[in-house]
PyMOL Python script that loads the backbone (N, CA, C, O; Angstrom):
from pymol import cmd

cmd.read_pdbstr("""\
ATOM      1  N   MET A   1     -31.496 -43.021  -5.530  1.00  0.00           N
ATOM      2  CA  MET A   1     -31.647 -43.224  -4.088  1.00  0.00           C
ATOM      3  C   MET A   1     -30.980 -42.085  -3.336  1.00  0.00           C
ATOM      4  O   MET A   1     -29.964 -41.535  -3.759  1.00  0.00           O
ATOM      5  N   GLU A   2     -31.588 -41.750  -2.206  1.00  0.00           N
ATOM      6  CA  GLU A   2     -30.932 -40.767  -1.356  1.00  0.00           C
ATOM      7  C   GLU A   2     -31.099 -41.128   0.109  1.00  0.00           C
ATOM      8  O   GLU A   2     -31.998 -41.878   0.489  1.00  0.00           O
ATOM      9  N   LEU A   3     -30.205 -40.573   0.920  1.00  0.00           N
ATOM     10  CA  LEU A   3     -30.189 -40.833   2.345  1.00  0.00           C
ATOM     11  C   LEU A   3     -31.270 -40.013   3.030  1.00  0.00           C
ATOM     12  O   LEU A   3     -31.406 -38.816   2.779  1.00  0.00           O
ATOM     13  N   LYS A   4     -32.035 -40.662   3.895  1.00  0.00           N
ATOM     14  CA  LYS A   4     -33.108 -39.989   4.634  1.00  0.00           C
ATOM     15  C   LYS A   4     -32.912 -40.218   6.126  1.00  0.00           C
ATOM     16  O   LYS A   4     -32.384 -41.251   6.539  1.00  0.00           O
ATOM     17  N   VAL A   5     -33.339 -39.253   6.930  1.00  0.00           N
ATOM     18  CA  VAL A   5     -33.273 -39.380   8.384  1.00  0.00           C
ATOM     19  C   VAL A   5     -34.622 -38.988   8.969  1.00  0.00           C
ATOM     20  O   VAL A   5     -35.182 -37.948   8.621  1.00  0.00           O
ATOM     21  N   ASN A   6     -35.141 -39.833   9.864  1.00  0.00           N
ATOM     22  CA  ASN A   6     -36.330 -39.481  10.627  1.00  0.00           C
ATOM     23  C   ASN A   6     -35.842 -39.111  12.025  1.00  0.00           C
ATOM     24  O   ASN A   6     -35.564 -39.983  12.849  1.00  0.00           O
ATOM     25  N   GLN A   7     -35.743 -37.822  12.276  1.00  0.00           N
ATOM     26  CA  GLN A   7     -35.181 -37.360  13.545  1.00  0.00           C
ATOM     27  C   GLN A   7     -36.081 -37.690  14.735  1.00  0.00           C
ATOM     28  O   GLN A   7     -35.612 -37.707  15.873  1.00  0.00           O
ATOM     29  N   ASP A   8     -37.365 -37.954  14.489  1.00  0.00           N
ATOM     30  CA  ASP A   8     -38.258 -38.354  15.579  1.00  0.00           C
ATOM     31  C   ASP A   8     -37.878 -39.725  16.131  1.00  0.00           C
ATOM     32  O   ASP A   8     -38.092 -40.005  17.311  1.00  0.00           O
ATOM     33  N   ASN A   9     -37.312 -40.581  15.272  1.00  0.00           N
ATOM     34  CA  ASN A   9     -36.901 -41.926  15.698  1.00  0.00           C
ATOM     35  C   ASN A   9     -35.462 -41.960  16.192  1.00  0.00           C
ATOM     36  O   ASN A   9     -35.061 -42.908  16.866  1.00  0.00           O
ATOM     37  N   CYS A  10     -34.680 -40.934  15.865  1.00  0.00           N
ATOM     38  CA  CYS A  10     -33.244 -40.939  16.143  1.00  0.00           C
ATOM     39  C   CYS A  10     -32.963 -40.784  17.632  1.00  0.00           C
ATOM     40  O   CYS A  10     -33.505 -39.900  18.295  1.00  0.00           O
ATOM     41  N   LEU A  11     -32.094 -41.670  18.148  1.00  0.00           N
ATOM     42  CA  LEU A  11     -31.681 -41.616  19.549  1.00  0.00           C
ATOM     43  C   LEU A  11     -30.425 -40.763  19.734  1.00  0.00           C
ATOM     44  O   LEU A  11     -30.041 -40.454  20.862  1.00  0.00           O
ATOM     45  N   GLY A  12     -29.792 -40.386  18.628  1.00  0.00           N
ATOM     46  CA  GLY A  12     -28.543 -39.637  18.722  1.00  0.00           C
ATOM     47  C   GLY A  12     -27.382 -40.487  19.194  1.00  0.00           C
ATOM     48  O   GLY A  12     -26.405 -39.969  19.735  1.00  0.00           O
ATOM     49  N   CYS A  13     -27.485 -41.807  18.989  1.00  0.00           N
ATOM     50  CA  CYS A  13     -26.444 -42.719  19.485  1.00  0.00           C
ATOM     51  C   CYS A  13     -25.152 -42.629  18.680  1.00  0.00           C
ATOM     52  O   CYS A  13     -24.072 -42.928  19.188  1.00  0.00           O
ATOM     53  N   GLY A  14     -25.275 -42.211  17.408  1.00  0.00           N
ATOM     54  CA  GLY A  14     -24.083 -42.039  16.580  1.00  0.00           C
ATOM     55  C   GLY A  14     -23.532 -43.306  15.959  1.00  0.00           C
ATOM     56  O   GLY A  14     -22.462 -43.283  15.350  1.00  0.00           O
ATOM     57  N   VAL A  15     -24.254 -44.421  16.105  1.00  0.00           N
ATOM     58  CA  VAL A  15     -23.773 -45.680  15.524  1.00  0.00           C
ATOM     59  C   VAL A  15     -23.599 -45.554  14.006  1.00  0.00           C
ATOM     60  O   VAL A  15     -22.641 -46.083  13.444  1.00  0.00           O
ATOM     61  N   CYS A  16     -24.518 -44.860  13.354  1.00  0.00           N
ATOM     62  CA  CYS A  16     -24.428 -44.698  11.895  1.00  0.00           C
ATOM     63  C   CYS A  16     -23.180 -43.904  11.497  1.00  0.00           C
ATOM     64  O   CYS A  16     -22.536 -44.196  10.489  1.00  0.00           O
ATOM     65  N   VAL A  17     -22.853 -42.892  12.312  1.00  0.00           N
ATOM     66  CA  VAL A  17     -21.692 -42.041  12.034  1.00  0.00           C
ATOM     67  C   VAL A  17     -20.408 -42.873  12.044  1.00  0.00           C
ATOM     68  O   VAL A  17     -19.544 -42.724  11.180  1.00  0.00           O
ATOM     69  N   VAL A  18     -20.306 -43.756  13.049  1.00  0.00           N
ATOM     70  CA  VAL A  18     -19.125 -44.598  13.219  1.00  0.00           C
ATOM     71  C   VAL A  18     -19.091 -45.723  12.183  1.00  0.00           C
ATOM     72  O   VAL A  18     -18.023 -46.091  11.695  1.00  0.00           O
ATOM     73  N   ALA A  19     -20.271 -46.267  11.851  1.00  0.00           N
ATOM     74  CA  ALA A  19     -20.353 -47.399  10.920  1.00  0.00           C
ATOM     75  C   ALA A  19     -20.071 -46.988   9.479  1.00  0.00           C
ATOM     76  O   ALA A  19     -19.617 -47.807   8.681  1.00  0.00           O
ATOM     77  N   CYS A  20     -20.332 -45.743   9.143  1.00  0.00           N
ATOM     78  CA  CYS A  20     -20.214 -45.272   7.763  1.00  0.00           C
ATOM     79  C   CYS A  20     -18.763 -45.255   7.282  1.00  0.00           C
ATOM     80  O   CYS A  20     -17.944 -44.505   7.813  1.00  0.00           O
ATOM     81  N   PRO A  21     -18.438 -46.083   6.271  1.00  0.00           N
ATOM     82  CA  PRO A  21     -17.049 -46.127   5.788  1.00  0.00           C
ATOM     83  C   PRO A  21     -16.587 -44.813   5.152  1.00  0.00           C
ATOM     84  O   PRO A  21     -15.401 -44.486   5.194  1.00  0.00           O
ATOM     85  N   VAL A  22     -17.514 -44.069   4.569  1.00  0.00           N
ATOM     86  CA  VAL A  22     -17.145 -42.784   3.969  1.00  0.00           C
ATOM     87  C   VAL A  22     -16.802 -41.780   5.076  1.00  0.00           C
ATOM     88  O   VAL A  22     -15.809 -41.059   4.979  1.00  0.00           O
ATOM     89  N   ASN A  23     -17.625 -41.737   6.123  1.00  0.00           N
ATOM     90  CA  ASN A  23     -17.331 -40.862   7.258  1.00  0.00           C
ATOM     91  C   ASN A  23     -15.946 -41.151   7.826  1.00  0.00           C
ATOM     92  O   ASN A  23     -15.164 -40.234   8.076  1.00  0.00           O
ATOM     93  N   VAL A  24     -15.650 -42.435   8.026  1.00  0.00           N
ATOM     94  CA  VAL A  24     -14.361 -42.832   8.604  1.00  0.00           C
ATOM     95  C   VAL A  24     -13.207 -42.428   7.699  1.00  0.00           C
ATOM     96  O   VAL A  24     -12.151 -42.019   8.181  1.00  0.00           O
ATOM     97  N   SER A  25     -13.406 -42.542   6.382  1.00  0.00           N
ATOM     98  CA  SER A  25     -12.327 -42.169   5.463  1.00  0.00           C
ATOM     99  C   SER A  25     -12.094 -40.654   5.456  1.00  0.00           C
ATOM    100  O   SER A  25     -10.964 -40.201   5.275  1.00  0.00           O
ATOM    101  N   ILE A  26     -13.161 -39.874   5.653  1.00  0.00           N
ATOM    102  CA  ILE A  26     -13.043 -38.416   5.670  1.00  0.00           C
ATOM    103  C   ILE A  26     -12.489 -37.935   7.011  1.00  0.00           C
ATOM    104  O   ILE A  26     -11.666 -37.021   7.055  1.00  0.00           O
ATOM    105  N   SER A  27     -12.934 -38.542   8.086  1.00  0.00           N
ATOM    106  CA  SER A  27     -12.602 -38.086   9.437  1.00  0.00           C
ATOM    107  C   SER A  27     -12.284 -39.292  10.324  1.00  0.00           C
ATOM    108  O   SER A  27     -13.159 -39.772  11.045  1.00  0.00           O
ATOM    109  N   PRO A  28     -11.027 -39.792  10.279  1.00  0.00           N
ATOM    110  CA  PRO A  28     -10.659 -41.049  10.953  1.00  0.00           C
ATOM    111  C   PRO A  28     -10.959 -41.103  12.450  1.00  0.00           C
ATOM    112  O   PRO A  28     -11.160 -42.191  12.989  1.00  0.00           O
ATOM    113  N   GLU A  29     -10.994 -39.959  13.134  1.00  0.00           N
ATOM    114  CA  GLU A  29     -11.279 -39.980  14.576  1.00  0.00           C
ATOM    115  C   GLU A  29     -12.689 -40.488  14.889  1.00  0.00           C
ATOM    116  O   GLU A  29     -12.969 -40.905  16.013  1.00  0.00           O
ATOM    117  N   VAL A  30     -13.574 -40.451  13.888  1.00  0.00           N
ATOM    118  CA  VAL A  30     -14.941 -40.945  14.053  1.00  0.00           C
ATOM    119  C   VAL A  30     -14.938 -42.428  14.428  1.00  0.00           C
ATOM    120  O   VAL A  30     -15.768 -42.881  15.215  1.00  0.00           O
ATOM    121  N   GLU A  31     -13.994 -43.176  13.854  1.00  0.00           N
ATOM    122  CA  GLU A  31     -13.940 -44.622  14.080  1.00  0.00           C
ATOM    123  C   GLU A  31     -13.769 -44.962  15.554  1.00  0.00           C
ATOM    124  O   GLU A  31     -14.247 -46.000  16.011  1.00  0.00           O
ATOM    125  N   GLY A  32     -13.095 -44.101  16.295  1.00  0.00           N
ATOM    126  CA  GLY A  32     -12.907 -44.324  17.726  1.00  0.00           C
ATOM    127  C   GLY A  32     -14.068 -43.821  18.568  1.00  0.00           C
ATOM    128  O   GLY A  32     -13.999 -43.825  19.797  1.00  0.00           O
ATOM    129  N   GLY A  33     -15.141 -43.385  17.899  1.00  0.00           N
ATOM    130  CA  GLY A  33     -16.310 -42.925  18.624  1.00  0.00           C
ATOM    131  C   GLY A  33     -16.250 -41.450  18.989  1.00  0.00           C
ATOM    132  O   GLY A  33     -17.087 -40.963  19.749  1.00  0.00           O
ATOM    133  N   HIS A  34     -15.275 -40.743  18.457  1.00  0.00           N
ATOM    134  CA  HIS A  34     -15.148 -39.312  18.741  1.00  0.00           C
ATOM    135  C   HIS A  34     -15.911 -38.510  17.689  1.00  0.00           C
ATOM    136  O   HIS A  34     -16.154 -38.985  16.580  1.00  0.00           O
ATOM    137  N   GLY A  35     -16.275 -37.310  18.053  1.00  0.00           N
ATOM    138  CA  GLY A  35     -16.969 -36.443  17.108  1.00  0.00           C
ATOM    139  C   GLY A  35     -16.044 -36.056  15.970  1.00  0.00           C
ATOM    140  O   GLY A  35     -14.831 -35.938  16.149  1.00  0.00           O
ATOM    141  N   SER A  36     -16.624 -35.862  14.808  1.00  0.00           N
ATOM    142  CA  SER A  36     -15.855 -35.439  13.650  1.00  0.00           C
ATOM    143  C   SER A  36     -15.306 -34.036  13.877  1.00  0.00           C
ATOM    144  O   SER A  36     -15.953 -33.196  14.502  1.00  0.00           O
ATOM    145  N   LYS A  37     -14.110 -33.796  13.361  1.00  0.00           N
ATOM    146  CA  LYS A  37     -13.515 -32.469  13.460  1.00  0.00           C
ATOM    147  C   LYS A  37     -13.868 -31.621  12.232  1.00  0.00           C
ATOM    148  O   LYS A  37     -13.442 -30.471  12.126  1.00  0.00           O
ATOM    149  N   THR A  38     -14.639 -32.186  11.316  1.00  0.00           N
ATOM    150  CA  THR A  38     -14.985 -31.469  10.098  1.00  0.00           C
ATOM    151  C   THR A  38     -16.436 -31.716   9.714  1.00  0.00           C
ATOM    152  O   THR A  38     -16.973 -32.792   9.978  1.00  0.00           O
ATOM    153  N   GLU A  39     -17.063 -30.751   9.105  1.00  0.00           N
ATOM    154  CA  GLU A  39     -18.425 -30.925   8.605  1.00  0.00           C
ATOM    155  C   GLU A  39     -18.423 -31.500   7.194  1.00  0.00           C
ATOM    156  O   GLU A  39     -19.456 -31.506   6.523  1.00  0.00           O
ATOM    157  N   GLU A  40     -17.264 -31.983   6.738  1.00  0.00           N
ATOM    158  CA  GLU A  40     -17.170 -32.629   5.424  1.00  0.00           C
ATOM    159  C   GLU A  40     -17.781 -34.026   5.430  1.00  0.00           C
ATOM    160  O   GLU A  40     -18.008 -34.604   4.367  1.00  0.00           O
ATOM    161  N   VAL A  41     -18.053 -34.580   6.619  1.00  0.00           N
ATOM    162  CA  VAL A  41     -18.626 -35.926   6.715  1.00  0.00           C
ATOM    163  C   VAL A  41     -20.070 -35.931   6.212  1.00  0.00           C
ATOM    164  O   VAL A  41     -20.696 -34.882   6.066  1.00  0.00           O
ATOM    165  N   ILE A  42     -20.584 -37.139   5.949  1.00  0.00           N
ATOM    166  CA  ILE A  42     -21.963 -37.268   5.474  1.00  0.00           C
ATOM    167  C   ILE A  42     -22.943 -36.848   6.560  1.00  0.00           C
ATOM    168  O   ILE A  42     -23.840 -36.039   6.324  1.00  0.00           O
ATOM    169  N   MET A  43     -22.761 -37.409   7.760  1.00  0.00           N
ATOM    170  CA  MET A  43     -23.670 -37.089   8.859  1.00  0.00           C
ATOM    171  C   MET A  43     -22.933 -37.115  10.179  1.00  0.00           C
ATOM    172  O   MET A  43     -21.915 -37.792  10.328  1.00  0.00           O
ATOM    173  N   MET A  44     -23.466 -36.361  11.147  1.00  0.00           N
ATOM    174  CA  MET A  44     -22.971 -36.462  12.508  1.00  0.00           C
ATOM    175  C   MET A  44     -24.063 -36.027  13.473  1.00  0.00           C
ATOM    176  O   MET A  44     -25.061 -35.420  13.083  1.00  0.00           O
ATOM    177  N   VAL A  45     -23.846 -36.356  14.755  1.00  0.00           N
ATOM    178  CA  VAL A  45     -24.817 -36.015  15.780  1.00  0.00           C
ATOM    179  C   VAL A  45     -24.689 -34.526  16.099  1.00  0.00           C
ATOM    180  O   VAL A  45     -23.599 -34.019  16.366  1.00  0.00           O
ATOM    181  N   GLU A  46     -25.824 -33.846  16.065  1.00  0.00           N
ATOM    182  CA  GLU A  46     -25.858 -32.435  16.445  1.00  0.00           C
ATOM    183  C   GLU A  46     -27.135 -32.208  17.245  1.00  0.00           C
ATOM    184  O   GLU A  46     -28.229 -32.542  16.791  1.00  0.00           O
ATOM    185  N   ASN A  47     -26.989 -31.641  18.430  1.00  0.00           N
ATOM    186  CA  ASN A  47     -28.142 -31.406  19.318  1.00  0.00           C
ATOM    187  C   ASN A  47     -28.940 -32.688  19.577  1.00  0.00           C
ATOM    188  O   ASN A  47     -30.169 -32.663  19.640  1.00  0.00           O
ATOM    189  N   GLY A  48     -28.223 -33.804  19.727  1.00  0.00           N
ATOM    190  CA  GLY A  48     -28.866 -35.053  20.120  1.00  0.00           C
ATOM    191  C   GLY A  48     -29.533 -35.854  19.020  1.00  0.00           C
ATOM    192  O   GLY A  48     -30.154 -36.880  19.293  1.00  0.00           O
ATOM    193  N   VAL A  49     -29.413 -35.396  17.763  1.00  0.00           N
ATOM    194  CA  VAL A  49     -29.962 -36.160  16.638  1.00  0.00           C
ATOM    195  C   VAL A  49     -28.991 -36.111  15.463  1.00  0.00           C
ATOM    196  O   VAL A  49     -28.097 -35.267  15.413  1.00  0.00           O
ATOM    197  N   ILE A  50     -29.181 -37.022  14.526  1.00  0.00           N
ATOM    198  CA  ILE A  50     -28.334 -37.053  13.338  1.00  0.00           C
ATOM    199  C   ILE A  50     -28.716 -35.920  12.401  1.00  0.00           C
ATOM    200  O   ILE A  50     -29.894 -35.687  12.129  1.00  0.00           O
ATOM    201  N   LYS A  51     -27.719 -35.236  11.922  1.00  0.00           N
ATOM    202  CA  LYS A  51     -27.925 -34.201  10.921  1.00  0.00           C
ATOM    203  C   LYS A  51     -27.070 -34.543   9.709  1.00  0.00           C
ATOM    204  O   LYS A  51     -25.902 -34.905   9.850  1.00  0.00           O
ATOM    205  N   LEU A  52     -27.653 -34.426   8.518  1.00  0.00           N
ATOM    206  CA  LEU A  52     -26.912 -34.678   7.288  1.00  0.00           C
ATOM    207  C   LEU A  52     -26.153 -33.417   6.891  1.00  0.00           C
ATOM    208  O   LEU A  52     -26.736 -32.338   6.788  1.00  0.00           O
ATOM    209  N   PHE A  53     -24.859 -33.559   6.671  1.00  0.00           N
ATOM    210  CA  PHE A  53     -24.029 -32.438   6.250  1.00  0.00           C
ATOM    211  C   PHE A  53     -23.666 -32.529   4.776  1.00  0.00           C
ATOM    212  O   PHE A  53     -23.798 -31.552   4.039  1.00  0.00           O
ATOM    213  N   SER A  54     -23.207 -33.708   4.341  1.00  0.00           N
ATOM    214  CA  SER A  54     -22.801 -33.887   2.940  1.00  0.00           C
ATOM    215  C   SER A  54     -23.386 -35.179   2.380  1.00  0.00           C
ATOM    216  O   SER A  54     -22.640 -36.091   2.024  1.00  0.00           O
ATOM    217  N   PRO A  55     -24.730 -35.269   2.297  1.00  0.00           N
ATOM    218  CA  PRO A  55     -25.354 -36.515   1.830  1.00  0.00           C
ATOM    219  C   PRO A  55     -24.966 -36.896   0.409  1.00  0.00           C
ATOM    220  O   PRO A  55     -25.084 -38.059   0.024  1.00  0.00           O
ATOM    221  N   GLU A  56     -24.503 -35.921  -0.376  1.00  0.00           N
ATOM    222  CA  GLU A  56     -24.093 -36.225  -1.760  1.00  0.00           C
ATOM    223  C   GLU A  56     -22.853 -37.109  -1.809  1.00  0.00           C
ATOM    224  O   GLU A  56     -22.544 -37.678  -2.856  1.00  0.00           O
ATOM    225  N   LYS A  57     -22.140 -37.232  -0.694  1.00  0.00           N
ATOM    226  CA  LYS A  57     -20.937 -38.093  -0.648  1.00  0.00           C
ATOM    227  C   LYS A  57     -21.292 -39.551  -0.367  1.00  0.00           C
ATOM    228  O   LYS A  57     -20.432 -40.427  -0.448  1.00  0.00           O
ATOM    229  N   CYS A  58     -22.542 -39.809  -0.041  1.00  0.00           N
ATOM    230  CA  CYS A  58     -22.993 -41.165   0.293  1.00  0.00           C
ATOM    231  C   CYS A  58     -22.813 -42.087  -0.909  1.00  0.00           C
ATOM    232  O   CYS A  58     -23.227 -41.760  -2.021  1.00  0.00           O
ATOM    233  N   ASN A  59     -22.184 -43.260  -0.671  1.00  0.00           N
ATOM    234  CA  ASN A  59     -22.021 -44.223  -1.769  1.00  0.00           C
ATOM    235  C   ASN A  59     -23.124 -45.284  -1.758  1.00  0.00           C
ATOM    236  O   ASN A  59     -23.045 -46.280  -2.477  1.00  0.00           O
ATOM    237  N   LYS A  60     -24.140 -45.061  -0.946  1.00  0.00           N
ATOM    238  CA  LYS A  60     -25.354 -45.891  -0.915  1.00  0.00           C
ATOM    239  C   LYS A  60     -25.080 -47.344  -0.543  1.00  0.00           C
ATOM    240  O   LYS A  60     -25.711 -48.262  -1.067  1.00  0.00           O
ATOM    241  N   CYS A  61     -24.122 -47.541   0.374  1.00  0.00           N
ATOM    242  CA  CYS A  61     -23.784 -48.911   0.787  1.00  0.00           C
ATOM    243  C   CYS A  61     -24.795 -49.482   1.781  1.00  0.00           C
ATOM    244  O   CYS A  61     -24.905 -50.700   1.921  1.00  0.00           O
ATOM    245  N   GLY A  62     -25.540 -48.603   2.474  1.00  0.00           N
ATOM    246  CA  GLY A  62     -26.570 -49.073   3.404  1.00  0.00           C
ATOM    247  C   GLY A  62     -26.068 -49.492   4.771  1.00  0.00           C
ATOM    248  O   GLY A  62     -26.852 -49.987   5.580  1.00  0.00           O
ATOM    249  N   THR A  63     -24.790 -49.312   5.057  1.00  0.00           N
ATOM    250  CA  THR A  63     -24.234 -49.726   6.343  1.00  0.00           C
ATOM    251  C   THR A  63     -24.899 -48.993   7.505  1.00  0.00           C
ATOM    252  O   THR A  63     -25.182 -49.595   8.542  1.00  0.00           O
ATOM    253  N   CYS A  64     -25.147 -47.708   7.336  1.00  0.00           N
ATOM    254  CA  CYS A  64     -25.785 -46.925   8.404  1.00  0.00           C
ATOM    255  C   CYS A  64     -27.155 -47.501   8.750  1.00  0.00           C
ATOM    256  O   CYS A  64     -27.524 -47.608   9.920  1.00  0.00           O
ATOM    257  N   GLN A  65     -27.888 -47.865   7.723  1.00  0.00           N
ATOM    258  CA  GLN A  65     -29.237 -48.406   7.893  1.00  0.00           C
ATOM    259  C   GLN A  65     -29.203 -49.736   8.643  1.00  0.00           C
ATOM    260  O   GLN A  65     -30.051 -49.987   9.500  1.00  0.00           O
ATOM    261  N   VAL A  66     -28.238 -50.581   8.327  1.00  0.00           N
ATOM    262  CA  VAL A  66     -28.101 -51.891   8.961  1.00  0.00           C
ATOM    263  C   VAL A  66     -27.852 -51.746  10.464  1.00  0.00           C
ATOM    264  O   VAL A  66     -28.397 -52.507  11.263  1.00  0.00           O
ATOM    265  N   PHE A  67     -27.032 -50.772  10.844  1.00  0.00           N
ATOM    266  CA  PHE A  67     -26.635 -50.627  12.238  1.00  0.00           C
ATOM    267  C   PHE A  67     -27.572 -49.778  13.082  1.00  0.00           C
ATOM    268  O   PHE A  67     -27.498 -49.836  14.310  1.00  0.00           O
ATOM    269  N   CYS A  68     -28.459 -48.987  12.467  1.00  0.00           N
ATOM    270  CA  CYS A  68     -29.341 -48.112  13.235  1.00  0.00           C
ATOM    271  C   CYS A  68     -30.362 -48.933  14.030  1.00  0.00           C
ATOM    272  O   CYS A  68     -31.124 -49.705  13.450  1.00  0.00           O
ATOM    273  N   PRO A  69     -30.376 -48.765  15.364  1.00  0.00           N
ATOM    274  CA  PRO A  69     -31.284 -49.576  16.189  1.00  0.00           C
ATOM    275  C   PRO A  69     -32.751 -49.164  16.086  1.00  0.00           C
ATOM    276  O   PRO A  69     -33.629 -49.918  16.506  1.00  0.00           O
ATOM    277  N   THR A  70     -33.032 -47.987  15.537  1.00  0.00           N
ATOM    278  CA  THR A  70     -34.418 -47.511  15.492  1.00  0.00           C
ATOM    279  C   THR A  70     -34.920 -47.244  14.069  1.00  0.00           C
ATOM    280  O   THR A  70     -35.980 -46.644  13.889  1.00  0.00           O
ATOM    281  N   ASP A  71     -34.169 -47.685  13.064  1.00  0.00           N
ATOM    282  CA  ASP A  71     -34.535 -47.450  11.658  1.00  0.00           C
ATOM    283  C   ASP A  71     -34.749 -45.957  11.364  1.00  0.00           C
ATOM    284  O   ASP A  71     -35.646 -45.585  10.607  1.00  0.00           O
ATOM    285  N   ALA A  72     -33.918 -45.120  11.972  1.00  0.00           N
ATOM    286  CA  ALA A  72     -34.066 -43.670  11.806  1.00  0.00           C
ATOM    287  C   ALA A  72     -33.329 -43.155  10.565  1.00  0.00           C
ATOM    288  O   ALA A  72     -33.530 -42.011  10.156  1.00  0.00           O
ATOM    289  N   ILE A  73     -32.482 -43.987   9.970  1.00  0.00           N
ATOM    290  CA  ILE A  73     -31.741 -43.568   8.770  1.00  0.00           C
ATOM    291  C   ILE A  73     -31.859 -44.664   7.721  1.00  0.00           C
ATOM    292  O   ILE A  73     -31.725 -45.848   8.030  1.00  0.00           O
ATOM    293  N   TRP A  74     -32.107 -44.265   6.489  1.00  0.00           N
ATOM    294  CA  TRP A  74     -32.322 -45.258   5.435  1.00  0.00           C
ATOM    295  C   TRP A  74     -32.089 -44.646   4.070  1.00  0.00           C
ATOM    296  O   TRP A  74     -31.981 -43.429   3.920  1.00  0.00           O
ATOM    297  N   LEU A  75     -32.013 -45.524   3.074  1.00  0.00           N
ATOM    298  CA  LEU A  75     -31.891 -45.103   1.684  1.00  0.00           C
ATOM    299  C   LEU A  75     -33.242 -45.257   1.020  1.00  0.00           C
ATOM    300  O   LEU A  75     -33.897 -46.290   1.158  1.00  0.00           O
ATOM    301  N   GLU A  76     -33.659 -44.225   0.299  1.00  0.00           N
ATOM    302  CA  GLU A  76     -34.968 -44.259  -0.363  1.00  0.00           C
ATOM    303  C   GLU A  76     -34.810 -43.912  -1.825  1.00  0.00           C
ATOM    304  O   GLU A  76     -35.795 -43.885  -2.563  1.00  0.00           O
TER     305      GLU A  76
END
""", "prot")
cmd.dss("prot")
cmd.show_as("cartoon", "prot")
cmd.util.cbc("prot")
cmd.orient("prot")
């Protein structure tokens, strides 16, 4: 399985970034809704859409998919 993003559906809301437990463990400021200070995270909002930076760190928990309001991110 791997993480996929459909940027056409993405609102850039960042809910997946905040919901992701791996992102929060790598960059704790994300939990407060702030932008990550490092590109070591799995994904973050860039230019109004989600961009994957380190998808290989994904533990495939599916939390991002559950919280995405537009089904723009999923595991396939």
